[in-house]
Structures are given as structure tokens and as C-alpha cells.
C-alpha positions in Angstrom: 15.3 -51.5 25.4 13.4 -53.5 22.8 11.1 -51.5 20.6 8.1 -53.6 19.6 5.2 -52.8 17.3 3.0 -52.3 20.3 5.3 -49.6 21.7 5.5 -47.8 18.3 1.7 -47.8 18.0 1.3 -46.5 21.6 3.8 -43.6 20.9 1.9 -42.7 17.7 -1.4 -42.7 19.5 0.0 -40.4 22.2 1.4 -38.0 19.5 -2.0 -38.0 17.7 -3.8 -37.4 21.1 -1.6 -34.5 22.0 -1.8 -33.0 18.5 -5.6 -33.1 18.6 -5.6 -31.3 22.0 -3.3 -28.6 20.6 -5.4 -28.3 17.5 -8.5 -27.7 19.6 -6.7 -25.1 21.7 -5.5 -23.4 18.5 -9.0 -23.2 16.9 -10.5 -21.9 20.2 -7.8 -19.2 20.7 -8.1 -18.2 17.0 -11.9 -17.8 17.4 -11.4 -15.8 20.6 -8.9 -13.5 18.9 -11.4 -12.8 16.1 -14.2 -11.9 18.6 -13.9 -8.7 20.6 -16.4 -9.9 23.3 -14.6 -13.2 23.8 -11.2 -11.5 23.9 -12.4 -9.3 26.8 -13.9 -12.4 28.5 -10.6 -14.3 28.1 -8.7 -11.3 29.6 -11.2 -11.2 32.5 -10.7 -14.9 33.3 -6.9 -14.4 33.3 -7.2 -11.5 35.7 -9.4 -13.6 38.1 -6.9 -16.4 38.0 -4.0 -14.1 38.7 -5.9 -12.4 41.6 -6.6 -15.9 43.0 -2.9 -16.8 42.9 -1.9 -13.5 44.5 -4.5 -13.8 47.2 -3.3 -17.3 48.1 0.4 -16.1 48.2 -0.4 -13.0 50.3 -3.0 -14.8 52.6 -6.0 -12.6 51.7 -8.7 -14.9 53.1 -11.8 -12.8 52.2 -10.6 -12.1 48.6 -9.7 -15.8 48.2 -13.1 -17.0 49.3 -14.9 -14.6 47.0 -12.7 -15.7 44.1 -13.3 -19.3 44.9 -17.0 -18.8 44.5 -16.5 -16.9 41.3 -14.3 -19.7 39.9 -16.8 -22.4 41.1 -20.0 -20.8 39.7 -18.5 -18.5 37.1 -18.4 -21.0 34.2 -22.2 -21.6 34.5 -22.9 -17.9 34.5 -20.6 -17.4 31.5 -22.3 -20.1 29.5 -25.7 -18.4 30.1 -24.4 -14.8 29.4 -22.2 -15.6 26.4 -24.4 -18.3 24.9 -24.7 -16.6 21.4 -20.9 -16.2 21.2 -20.3 -19.8 22.2 -22.8 -21.0 19.6 -21.1 -18.9 16.9 -17.7 -20.4 17.8 -19.2 -23.9 17.5 -20.7 -23.0 14.1 -17.5 -21.5 12.9 -15.5 -24.7 13.8 -17.1 -26.4 10.7 -16.6 -23.3 8.5 -13.2 -21.9 9.3 -10.3 -22.7 7.1 -7.4 -23.5 9.4 -4.8 -22.7 6.8 -5.8 -19.2 5.9 -8.0 -17.3 3.5 -10.3 -18.8 1.0 -8.1 -17.3 -1.7 -4.6 -15.7 -1.3 -4.7 -12.7 -3.6 -1.7 -12.0 -5.8 -0.2 -8.6 -5.9 -2.0 -7.6 -9.1 -5.3 -9.0 -7.8 -4.9 -7.1 -4.5 -4.1 -3.8 -6.2 -7.1 -4.2 -8.6 -9.4 -5.0 -5.6 -8.3 -1.9 -3.7 -8.5 0.2 -6.9 -12.1 -0.9 -7.7 -13.2 -0.4 -4.1 -11.8 3.1 -3.9 -13.4 4.0 -7.3 -16.7 2.7 -6.0 -16.4 4.6 -2.7 -15.5 7.8 -4.5 -18.7 7.5 -6.6 -20.9 6.5 -3.7 -19.4 9.3 -1.6 -20.0 12.0 -4.2 -23.6 11.0 -4.8 -24.3 10.3 -1.2 -25.4 6.7 -1.8 -25.5 4.6 1.3 -23.5 1.4 1.1 -22.1 -1.5 3.3 -19.3 -3.6 1.8 -17.8 -6.5 3.8 -14.6 -8.2 2.8 -14.2 -11.8 4.1 -10.9 -12.9 5.5 -10.0 -16.0 7.6 -13.3 -16.4 9.3 -16.0 -17.6 6.9 -19.1 -15.5 6.3 -21.0 -18.5 4.8 -23.8 -18.2 7.3 -24.6 -14.6 6.0 -24.0 -15.5 2.4 -26.5 -18.4 2.6 -29.3 -16.0 3.6 -28.4 -13.3 1.0 -28.9 -12.9 -2.8 -26.1 -14.7 -4.6 -24.2 -12.7 -7.2 -20.8 -14.4 -7.9 -19.5 -11.7 -10.2 -16.1 -10.0 -10.7 -15.6 -7.0 -8.5 -16.0 -3.7 -10.4 -16.8 -0.2 -9.2 -19.7 0.0 -11.7 -21.4 -3.1 -10.3 -21.1 -1.9 -6.7 -22.6 1.4 -7.7 -25.5 -0.4 -9.4 -26.1 -2.6 -6.4 -26.3 0.3 -4.0 -28.3 2.5 -6.3 -31.5 3.6 -4.4 -33.8 2.0 -7.0 -32.2 -1.4 -6.6 -34.1 -3.7 -4.2 -30.8 -4.9 -2.7 -29.4 -1.5 -1.8 -30.4 -1.7 1.8 -28.3 -4.8 2.6 -24.6 -5.4 2.5 -22.3 -6.8 -0.1 -19.9 -9.6 0.7 -16.6 -9.9 -1.1 -14.6 -13.2 -1.2 -11.2 -12.9 -2.7 -11.6 -10.5 -5.6 -15.3 -11.4 -6.4 -18.6 -10.2 -5.2 -20.3 -13.3 -3.7 -23.7 -11.8 -2.6 -25.7 -8.7 -2.0 -28.5 -7.9 0.4 -26.7 -9.5 3.3 -28.0 -8.8 6.8 -25.4 -8.5 9.7 -25.8 -8.3 13.5 -25.8 -4.7 14.8 -23.3 -3.7 17.5 -24.5 -2.7 20.9 -21.2 -1.1 21.8 -21.5 2.1 24.0 -18.4 3.5 22.3 -20.1 4.0 18.9 -21.4 7.4 18.0 -25.1 7.7 18.8 -25.7 9.6 15.6 -24.6 6.9 13.3 -27.2 4.7 11.6 -27.9 1.0 11.2 -25.3 0.5 8.5 -22.5 1.6 10.8 -23.7 -0.5 13.6 -24.0 -3.5 11.3 -20.4 -2.8 10.0 -19.1 -2.8 13.5 -21.2 -5.8 14.5 -19.7 -8.1 11.9 -16.2 -6.7 12.7 -16.7 -7.6 16.3 -17.8 -11.2 15.6 -15.3 -11.9 12.8 -12.1 -10.6 11.3 -13.9 -9.1 8.3 -13.2 -5.6 6.9 -16.4 -3.5 6.7 -16.6 -0.4 4.5 -19.5 2.0 5.1 -20.8 5.1 3.2 -23.2 7.3 4.9 -26.4 8.1 3.0 -26.9 11.4 4.7 -23.4 12.8 4.7 -21.5 10.7 2.2 -18.7 10.1 4.8 -16.7 6.9 4.4 -15.9 4.8 7.5 -14.2 1.4 8.0 -14.6 -1.2 10.8 -11.7 -3.5 11.6 -11.1 -5.7 14.6 -14.0 -4.4 16.6 -13.2 -0.7 16.0 -15.0 1.8 13.8 -12.9 4.5 12.1 -15.3 7.2 11.2 -15.2 9.9 8.4 -11.9 8.8 6.7 -10.5 10.2 3.5 -10.2 7.9 0.5 -6.4 7.9 0.9 -6.7 6.8 4.5 -9.1 4.0 3.4 -6.7 2.9 0.6 -3.7 2.7 3.0 -5.7 0.7 5.6 -7.0 -1.7 2.9 -3.5 -2.3 1.5 -2.1 -2.9 5.0 -4.9 -5.2 6.1 -5.0 -7.3 2.9 -1.3 -8.0 3.0 -0.3 -11.7 3.5 -0.2 -12.4 7.3 1.7 -15.6 7.3 5.3 -16.3 6.4 4.3 -18.8 3.6 2.0 -16.2 2.0 4.7 -13.6 2.2 7.2 -15.9 0.6 4.7 -16.6 -2.2 4.3 -12.9 -2.8 8.1 -12.3 -2.9 8.5 -15.1 -5.5 5.7 -13.6 -7.6 7.3 -10.1 -7.4 10.6 -11.5 -8.4 9.0 -13.4 -11.3 7.3 -10.2 -12.5 10.6 -8.2 -12.3 12.5 -10.9 -14.3 9.7 -10.9 -16.9 9.9 -7.1 -17.2 13.7 -7.3 -17.6 13.3 -9.9 -20.4 10.9 -7.6 -22.2 
């Protein structure tokens, strides 16, 4: 077989074509994974497809006809019902970083981040100061940052306490943290309409759960009435936690999630150990 330049170009085009398709699927699946509503929708579609296959194999005529109608007209209904979520996915396609977080924190940076957050939560809890702190991860929160008051300051417990002080005009909104820096304050987030959430919780808790349902962000909430600390992760609200529980959850969630990030962390730890031995 003679390999010509035309053949090579054709092969390269096919590889690029397939790679683009897989990249699109990867981004869509990643967006679905980070949205609780879309995850449930995706599971529902899979269940319908499985039922259709089973009905065809078993010869269930009535069930098969009903499922055919659902499959035929379902996509149109889903577009109408889930229009906000679909729009968010399309917006995130231009904002997401496919290779991970905006900044991979080192061990020291991560420990300092958790320490400052716990110190701030302890102060806010004791003084019953309401607060909402959101930590950005893989899914960009740029849309919320653009509409908030920019801060761009190093994260400290004193600064968080000052922002959420009742006399501060920004205390009602949320703070967004990127990496180990406070990016903005006074951010407004979508509130959750989940029926699972406690009816007695306020707007802050619903906003914390709302942003955790739409993105992979970590939301920390301090109740103004009770001083209780809660955390929202992956579409779930964990209410009235101790500071030790919050610390452990933050440490676990902020760990590197990819093999490359984990390797970088191991190298850094080894370098620190060698440095200490030299000293």
C-alpha cells in the first residue's frame, strides 16, 4: 500500500474530527456532573432508554409505544423545561478551564487557606454574624464576580470578619475566593428551590445550596440568628457542623483531584522534607 500525502492528510483530519467530538462529549459530561439537576436529567434519560430496550426485547407493545412518544417529543419538552440549565452550560463552555482549577494550591497555601477560614468562621460563629463564603473550584464563577464588588486581596480571617460586619454595606452578599485570594464581595447567587432543604433556613443557606447545585463550588454559611456553621457541596447542604467537621471537609475537598496534581504535591512534600533535613 502506497502512503501518499493525501492519505496522511485524510487520516489527520479524521483524528482531529474524532478528537473534537470526544472533547465536546467530555465538556458536556463534565458540566452535567457539576449540576445536580442535569445529573438527575441524565439519569432519567438513561432509565427511559433502558426501559425502551427492555420493552422491545420482552414485546411490551403498550409500554413501547408510550416510550416512543416520550423519546420523540421528549427533547423538545426538555429544552423548554431546562432552558436555564442549558443556557448556563453554554455560558460555561467559554469560561471553564479544561485542565483544572484556576490555581493549584501548594500544601502550605492550602493549609493557610483552611486555617484562615476556620479562624474567620470561629469569630463569625461566636459573634453571630451572618456570612456566605464561596470557594471556586473547576467551574468558573466569573459571571457572579463580574456583578460583585471587586476586592482582589489576600485571604485573612480579619478581612472576612470586616466584610461581614453588620455595618459594612457588603455584608449581605457573598464572598468569592479564587485560589487563596478574596476576589470579590457582595456577590449574589441563585437560591435553591430544593424541597429537601430545611424550611427554617434563610436566604443565605438557600443561596449556598443554589450555587453548589449549579457548580462544583464549596459554600460556607454562618447563620446570623443561631451562629451555626453549614457547608454546601455537590448539591447537598450539611447543616450545623462543628468547626472540626468543617476543617476536615475542606481539607478533603481541596485536595488535588487529578494524578498530575497529586504528583506535584508529592514532589513538593519531598522537597520540603529534604530542605528540613539539610537544615
